[in-house]
C-alpha positions as CSV (number, residue, x, y, z in Angstrom):
1,X,6.7,33.3,-37.4
2,X,10.5,31.8,-37.5
3,X,10.6,34.3,-34.4
4,X,7.7,31.9,-33.2
5,X,9.2,28.8,-33.8
6,X,12.6,29.8,-31.9
7,X,10.2,30.8,-28.7
8,X,9.0,27.7,-29.3
9,X,11.7,25.4,-29.7
10,X,13.9,27.4,-26.6
11,X,10.5,27.1,-24.7
12,X,10.6,22.9,-25.5
13,X,14.3,22.5,-24.6
14,X,13.5,24.5,-21.1
15,X,10.5,23.1,-20.0
16,X,11.9,19.6,-20.9
17,X,14.8,19.8,-18.1
18,X,14.4,19.5,-14.9
19,X,12.9,22.6,-13.7
20,X,9.6,21.8,-14.2
21,X,9.7,17.9,-13.6
22,X,9.1,17.0,-10.3
23,X,8.9,13.4,-8.8
24,X,5.6,12.2,-6.6
25,X,5.1,9.4,-4.2
26,X,2.1,8.5,-5.6
27,X,-0.2,9.0,-8.4
28,X,1.6,7.3,-10.8
29,X,-0.3,4.2,-11.6
30,X,-3.4,5.0,-12.9
31,X,-3.6,6.3,-16.7
32,X,-5.5,8.6,-18.7
33,X,-7.4,5.6,-19.8
34,X,-9.1,5.0,-16.3
35,X,-9.6,8.5,-16.5
36,X,-11.2,9.0,-19.3
37,X,-13.6,5.9,-18.2
38,X,-13.8,7.7,-15.0
39,X,-15.1,10.5,-16.8
40,X,-17.4,8.7,-18.4
41,X,-18.8,7.1,-15.4
42,X,-20.0,10.3,-13.6
43,X,-21.1,12.0,-16.9
44,X,-23.7,9.6,-18.2
45,X,-23.4,6.3,-16.1
46,X,-24.2,7.5,-12.7
47,X,-26.6,4.5,-12.3
48,X,-24.0,2.0,-12.7
49,X,-21.2,3.7,-10.4
50,X,-22.5,2.4,-6.9
51,X,-23.4,-1.4,-8.1
52,X,-23.0,-3.1,-11.2
53,X,-22.0,-5.5,-13.0
54,X,-17.8,-4.9,-12.7
55,X,-18.1,-5.9,-9.2
56,X,-17.5,-9.7,-9.7
57,X,-15.9,-9.5,-12.7
58,X,-12.6,-7.9,-11.1
59,X,-13.2,-10.3,-8.4
60,X,-13.0,-12.8,-10.9
61,X,-9.6,-12.0,-12.4
62,X,-8.2,-10.9,-9.0
63,X,-9.0,-14.6,-8.3
64,X,-7.3,-15.4,-11.5
65,X,-4.4,-13.3,-11.7
66,X,-3.4,-14.7,-8.0
67,X,-4.4,-18.6,-9.2
68,X,-6.4,-18.8,-6.2
69,X,-10.5,-20.5,-6.0
70,X,-11.8,-17.1,-3.7
71,X,-11.2,-12.9,-3.8
72,X,-14.1,-10.6,-2.1
73,X,-13.8,-6.8,-2.3
74,X,-13.9,-4.3,-0.2
75,X,-13.9,-0.8,0.2
76,X,-10.4,-0.8,1.6
77,X,-7.8,-3.6,3.2
78,X,-8.1,-2.9,6.1
79,X,-11.9,-4.1,5.9
80,X,-10.7,-6.4,3.8
81,X,-8.3,-7.9,7.0
82,X,-11.2,-7.8,9.4
83,X,-13.8,-9.2,7.0
84,X,-10.6,-12.6,7.3
85,X,-10.5,-12.2,11.3
86,X,-14.5,-12.1,11.1
87,X,-14.6,-14.7,9.2
88,X,-12.2,-17.1,11.5
89,X,-13.9,-16.8,14.5
90,X,-12.1,-14.4,16.3
91,X,-13.5,-13.5,20.1
92,X,-13.4,-10.5,22.3
93,X,-9.9,-11.8,23.9
94,X,-8.7,-13.1,21.8
95,X,-5.1,-12.3,20.7
96,X,-3.3,-11.4,16.7
97,X,0.4,-11.8,16.9
98,X,1.8,-9.2,14.1
99,X,5.1,-6.8,14.1
100,X,5.2,-3.8,15.4
101,X,6.1,-2.0,12.7
102,X,3.2,-1.5,10.3
103,X,0.2,1.6,9.8
104,X,-2.2,2.5,12.2
105,X,-5.6,0.7,10.4
106,X,-4.2,-2.8,10.5
107,X,-4.5,-2.8,14.8
108,X,-7.5,-1.0,14.7
109,X,-9.2,-3.9,12.6
110,X,-7.9,-6.6,14.9
111,X,-9.1,-4.3,17.7
112,X,-12.7,-4.1,16.7
113,X,-12.9,-7.7,15.6
114,X,-12.6,-8.0,19.1
115,X,-9.3,-9.6,19.9
116,X,-5.6,-7.7,21.1
117,X,-3.0,-7.4,19.0
118,X,0.2,-8.3,20.4
119,X,3.8,-6.9,19.2
120,X,7.0,-8.5,17.6
121,X,10.0,-7.0,16.9
122,X,11.4,-7.0,13.8
123,X,14.4,-8.5,12.2
124,X,16.7,-5.5,11.1
125,X,17.6,-6.6,7.6
126,X,14.6,-7.0,6.0
127,X,12.1,-5.1,8.2
128,X,9.0,-7.8,8.5
129,X,8.5,-10.4,11.4
130,X,11.4,-11.4,13.5
131,X,9.8,-15.6,13.4
132,X,12.5,-16.3,16.2
133,X,11.0,-14.4,18.9
134,X,6.7,-15.7,17.7
135,X,6.4,-18.8,20.2
136,X,7.5,-16.7,23.3
137,X,4.5,-14.8,22.6
138,X,2.0,-17.5,22.2
139,X,-0.6,-17.9,24.8
140,X,-3.9,-20.1,25.1
141,X,-5.9,-16.9,23.2
142,X,-3.6,-16.6,20.3
143,X,-5.1,-17.5,17.4
144,X,-3.5,-15.9,14.3
145,X,-0.1,-15.0,13.2
146,X,0.0,-12.3,11.0
147,X,2.7,-12.0,8.1
148,X,3.2,-8.5,7.2
149,X,5.5,-8.9,3.4
150,X,7.3,-5.5,4.0
151,X,8.8,-3.4,0.8
152,X,11.2,-5.9,-1.3
153,X,11.0,-8.2,1.7
154,X,9.4,-11.5,2.2
155,X,8.5,-13.0,5.8
156,X,9.8,-16.5,6.6
157,X,6.4,-17.9,5.7
158,X,7.9,-21.1,6.5
159,X,9.0,-21.1,9.8
160,X,5.2,-19.1,10.3
161,X,3.4,-22.0,9.0
162,X,5.7,-23.9,10.6
163,X,4.9,-22.4,13.8
164,X,1.3,-22.1,12.8
165,X,1.0,-25.8,12.9
166,X,2.5,-26.6,15.8
167,X,-0.3,-23.8,17.7
168,X,-3.4,-25.0,16.0
169,X,-2.8,-21.4,14.6
170,X,-4.1,-19.5,11.9
171,X,-1.6,-17.1,9.1
172,X,-3.1,-13.9,7.7
173,X,-0.7,-12.4,5.0
174,X,-0.6,-8.9,5.0
175,X,0.2,-7.8,0.8
176,X,-0.4,-4.3,0.8
177,X,2.9,-4.4,-0.5
178,X,3.5,-7.0,-2.4
179,X,1.0,-8.0,-5.0
180,X,2.7,-9.9,-8.2
181,X,5.7,-10.4,-5.7
182,X,7.0,-14.3,-5.8
183,X,8.8,-16.5,-3.9
184,X,10.0,-20.1,-5.4
185,X,7.6,-19.2,-8.4
186,X,4.4,-19.1,-6.4
187,X,2.6,-15.2,-5.7
188,X,2.9,-14.0,-2.3
189,X,-0.8,-14.2,-0.4
190,X,-0.6,-17.9,-1.2
191,X,0.9,-19.2,1.4
192,X,-1.3,-18.9,4.4
193,X,-5.1,-19.6,5.0
194,X,-6.1,-16.0,3.3
195,X,-4.2,-12.2,2.4
196,X,-5.1,-9.0,1.8
197,X,-4.4,-6.1,-0.5
198,X,-4.8,-2.8,-0.6
199,X,-5.3,-0.8,-3.7
200,X,-5.7,2.5,-2.0
201,X,-3.1,5.7,-4.1
202,X,0.3,4.6,-2.8
203,X,-0.2,1.0,-4.2
204,X,0.8,-1.4,-6.5
205,X,-2.4,-0.2,-8.4
206,X,-4.9,1.6,-7.5
207,X,-8.7,2.3,-7.7
208,X,-8.3,5.3,-5.0
209,X,-9.1,3.2,-2.1
210,X,-10.5,0.0,-1.8
211,X,-9.1,-4.0,-0.8
212,X,-9.1,-7.5,-1.9
213,X,-9.7,-10.6,0.4
214,X,-8.5,-13.9,-1.0
215,X,-7.9,-17.7,0.3
216,X,-8.6,-20.5,-1.3
217,X,-10.6,-22.2,2.2
218,X,-14.2,-22.9,1.3
219,X,-15.4,-22.7,4.4
220,X,-13.2,-19.6,5.0
221,X,-14.6,-18.3,1.8
222,X,-18.7,-19.2,2.3
223,X,-17.8,-16.4,5.9
224,X,-16.4,-13.6,3.9
225,X,-18.8,-13.9,1.1
226,X,-21.8,-13.2,4.4
227,X,-20.1,-10.5,5.5
228,X,-19.3,-9.0,2.0
229,X,-23.2,-9.6,1.7
230,X,-24.0,-7.8,4.7
231,X,-22.3,-4.9,4.3
232,X,-23.2,-1.9,2.7
233,X,-22.0,0.3,0.0
234,X,-20.4,4.1,0.9
235,X,-23.0,7.0,-0.3
236,X,-22.6,7.3,-3.7
237,X,-21.4,11.2,-3.2
238,X,-18.2,9.6,-1.3
239,X,-18.2,7.4,-4.1
240,X,-17.7,10.1,-6.6
241,X,-15.3,12.2,-4.4
242,X,-13.0,9.3,-4.4
243,X,-13.1,9.0,-8.2
244,X,-12.8,12.3,-9.0
245,X,-9.4,12.3,-6.6
246,X,-8.4,9.5,-8.8
247,X,-8.3,12.2,-11.2
248,X,-7.2,14.9,-9.6
249,X,-4.4,13.5,-8.5
250,X,-3.2,12.1,-11.6
251,X,-3.2,15.5,-13.4
252,X,-2.7,17.5,-11.1
253,X,0.6,16.0,-10.0
254,X,2.0,14.9,-13.1
255,X,6.1,15.3,-13.3
256,X,5.3,18.0,-15.8
257,X,2.6,20.1,-14.1
258,X,3.1,19.2,-10.3
259,X,4.7,22.3,-10.1
260,X,1.7,24.2,-10.7
261,X,-0.6,21.5,-9.7
262,X,0.3,21.4,-6.4
263,X,-1.1,24.6,-5.0
264,X,-3.8,23.4,-6.8
265,X,-4.3,20.5,-4.9
266,X,-3.2,22.2,-1.4
267,X,-6.7,24.2,-1.8
268,X,-8.2,20.7,-2.4
269,X,-7.2,19.6,1.1
270,X,-7.7,23.0,2.3
271,X,-11.8,22.9,1.7
272,X,-11.4,18.9,2.4
273,X,-12.5,17.9,-1.1
274,X,-10.2,14.6,-0.7
275,X,-11.0,11.3,0.9
276,X,-8.3,10.8,3.3
277,X,-6.6,7.5,3.4
278,X,-6.5,7.5,7.4
279,X,-8.8,9.5,9.1
280,X,-8.2,11.3,12.9
281,X,-10.8,8.8,14.2
282,X,-8.8,5.4,12.8
283,X,-5.4,7.0,14.1
284,X,-7.4,7.1,17.4
285,X,-9.1,3.4,16.9
286,X,-12.4,4.9,16.9
287,X,-14.9,2.9,14.5
288,X,-15.9,4.3,11.3
289,X,-19.6,4.2,11.0
290,X,-19.4,1.8,7.8
291,X,-16.9,-0.3,8.6
292,X,-17.4,-2.7,6.5
293,X,-17.9,-1.7,3.4
294,X,-18.1,-3.0,-0.5
295,X,-16.2,-2.0,-3.3
296,X,-18.5,0.4,-5.6
297,X,-18.9,-0.2,-8.9
298,X,-17.0,2.6,-10.6
299,X,-13.8,1.1,-8.7
300,X,-14.0,-2.5,-9.6
301,X,-14.6,-0.8,-13.1
302,X,-10.8,1.1,-12.9
303,X,-9.7,-2.2,-11.3
304,X,-10.2,-4.7,-14.1
305,X,-7.8,-1.8,-16.1
306,X,-4.9,-1.9,-13.6
307,X,-4.6,-5.8,-13.5
308,X,-4.3,-5.5,-17.3
309,X,-1.5,-3.5,-17.2
310,X,0.3,-4.7,-14.1
311,X,2.8,-6.4,-15.6
312,X,4.1,-3.4,-17.3
313,X,4.2,-1.9,-14.5
314,X,5.7,-4.7,-12.2
315,X,8.3,-5.2,-14.3
316,X,9.3,-1.5,-14.8
317,X,8.7,-1.3,-10.8
318,X,12.1,-3.5,-11.1
319,X,14.3,-2.1,-13.1
320,X,13.2,1.7,-11.5
321,X,14.9,-0.8,-8.1
322,X,17.9,-2.1,-10.2
323,X,18.7,1.7,-11.2
324,X,18.8,2.6,-7.2
325,X,20.4,-0.2,-6.4
326,X,23.0,0.0,-9.0
327,X,23.8,4.0,-7.9
328,X,23.3,3.6,-4.3
329,X,25.4,0.1,-3.3
330,X,28.7,2.0,-2.7
331,X,26.9,4.8,-0.7
332,X,26.6,4.9,3.0
333,X,23.1,3.6,3.2
334,X,22.1,1.3,3.9
335,X,19.6,-1.1,1.4
336,X,16.9,-3.1,1.7
337,X,17.3,-6.3,-1.0
338,X,16.5,-9.7,-0.7
339,X,19.6,-12.1,-1.1
340,X,17.2,-15.3,-1.7
341,X,17.5,-15.7,-5.0
342,X,14.2,-17.2,-5.0
343,X,12.3,-13.8,-4.2
344,X,11.0,-11.6,-6.9
345,X,9.9,-8.5,-4.7
346,X,7.4,-5.8,-7.0
347,X,9.1,-2.8,-5.1
348,X,6.5,-0.6,-4.2
349,X,8.3,1.9,-2.9
350,X,12.6,1.4,-2.5
351,X,13.5,1.5,1.0
352,X,16.4,3.3,2.2
353,X,18.1,3.5,5.9
354,X,20.0,7.0,6.5
355,X,21.3,8.8,9.4
356,X,20.5,11.7,8.0
357,X,16.7,11.9,7.6
358,X,15.8,15.5,8.4
359,X,18.7,16.9,5.7
360,X,18.0,14.5,3.2
361,X,14.0,15.5,3.5
362,X,15.3,19.8,2.7
363,X,18.1,18.3,0.1
364,X,14.8,16.5,-1.4
365,X,12.6,19.4,-1.3
366,X,15.0,21.6,-2.9
367,X,15.3,19.3,-6.1
368,X,11.5,18.9,-6.0
369,X,11.0,15.5,-5.0
370,X,9.1,13.7,-2.2
371,X,10.9,11.5,-0.2
372,X,8.9,9.1,1.4
373,X,8.5,7.8,5.8
374,X,7.0,5.0,5.9
375,X,6.6,4.1,8.5
376,X,7.9,7.1,10.5
377,X,6.6,5.1,13.4
378,X,6.2,1.9,14.8
379,X,2.2,2.7,14.1
380,X,2.2,5.0,11.3
381,X,0.9,7.4,11.2
382,X,3.1,9.1,13.7
383,X,0.5,10.3,15.9
384,X,-1.6,7.6,16.1
385,X,-2.5,6.2,20.0
386,X,-0.7,4.2,21.4
387,X,-2.7,3.1,24.1
388,X,-5.7,2.6,22.1
389,X,-4.1,-0.2,19.9
390,X,-2.4,-1.9,23.0
391,X,1.6,-0.9,22.4
392,X,3.6,0.3,25.3
393,X,6.7,1.9,24.3
394,X,9.8,-0.2,24.5
395,X,7.9,-3.6,23.2
396,X,9.5,-3.1,19.9
397,X,12.8,-1.3,20.2
398,X,14.4,-2.4,16.8
399,X,12.0,-1.1,15.5
400,X,11.3,1.7,17.5
401,X,15.6,2.8,16.2
402,X,14.9,1.9,12.3
403,X,11.5,4.7,12.3
404,X,13.7,6.9,13.2
405,X,15.8,7.1,10.2
406,X,14.4,4.7,7.2
407,X,13.2,6.5,3.8
408,X,11.5,5.0,0.8
409,X,11.9,6.2,-2.9
410,X,9.4,6.4,-5.6
411,X,9.1,3.4,-8.3
412,X,6.0,4.1,-10.1
413,X,6.0,4.4,-13.9
414,X,5.5,7.8,-14.2
415,X,9.5,7.6,-12.6
416,X,11.6,7.3,-15.9
417,X,15.4,6.0,-15.6
418,X,16.7,9.4,-15.0
419,X,14.8,10.3,-12.7
420,X,15.8,7.3,-10.9
421,X,19.9,8.6,-11.9
422,X,19.0,11.9,-10.7
423,X,17.4,11.2,-6.7
424,X,19.6,8.1,-6.0
425,X,22.7,10.9,-6.9
426,X,21.1,13.8,-4.3
427,X,21.2,10.6,-1.9
428,X,24.7,10.3,-2.5
429,X,25.3,14.4,-2.6
430,X,24.4,14.7,0.8
């Protein structure tokens, strides 16, 4: 018995060190409470997986959290954006101004709506759209300015709103990185005519896949509600797949078992048991068969639980960001921090500009950590069709240069203070 105890103690000491602790970029938001709820529905409440009472409850809770009148859930953030565009009345040949530093699903939604994306370069200090270059691209066909709050930065909304007012344009905020961020006490997403959020696995809160459109405009809300009503749900089999994916990611990528779990996850990918966040068709601007779709009841149930925990979630991300900032401020990397005291970011990830991304990726791999590459292309991910979303190389030279060397670090709930210190030290050593 004494020998067993000694061996157990030695194992605990060894296991508690960083030899086994792997830090991943995603799967750090879902708790075991959500996992148990998902299992309960998959086993005992299969009839309530697709449609049910939690969809409206989730929308109401989201609207209350944001301080707006209307919120409408969809199967993905891009679908929420598309629904806003259609509700605005976008027609063939209209134009939407957006930054040339975004995910492919954004211009996809614009093209699907019948409009043409018009790209503007970014401000190198914020990675948000350069407001000084917007008016030069406005034409009689321009209908919308797309304000994407990127990483820990906030668009200059006052200038954007002023430009929109002068030219009678609508403003849509992209808050995929900014759920819970505030400027001067007002939440990101409440400045423009409408906004949307995404709750995919890597976002501030997660429902596996999912999105939300919000607005205070009654007429706009009526039209979005009609679009949502006319939309279908995904097939129950796919919804169950998304639900299982939430469980599998969060168990297999736990820092303590990820060194084993990642091999099972490769099997999961290999046999296409997962639901891709961005499909090959979307990378080529091919519209999915069902688009948009509604968010399912089981995902809405998870979303409600996630919202209950959002204050703790955001507080944690800010604490981890503070550690990165403190340890990296004197290192030869560019930190993207907001120096506006009125802005409170949420740090979906902590973004940096480095000179040696490939070397750094190798170091992170050897130290059992993920290094993020949002965005590794002006139209992310790399390999997306530029032609199909009307992007011409050279249009946004600043963004095209930055995507070669920007990296981002995890901030989610599973990143502990010692993990953040360890990650910062890898960067300093490299």
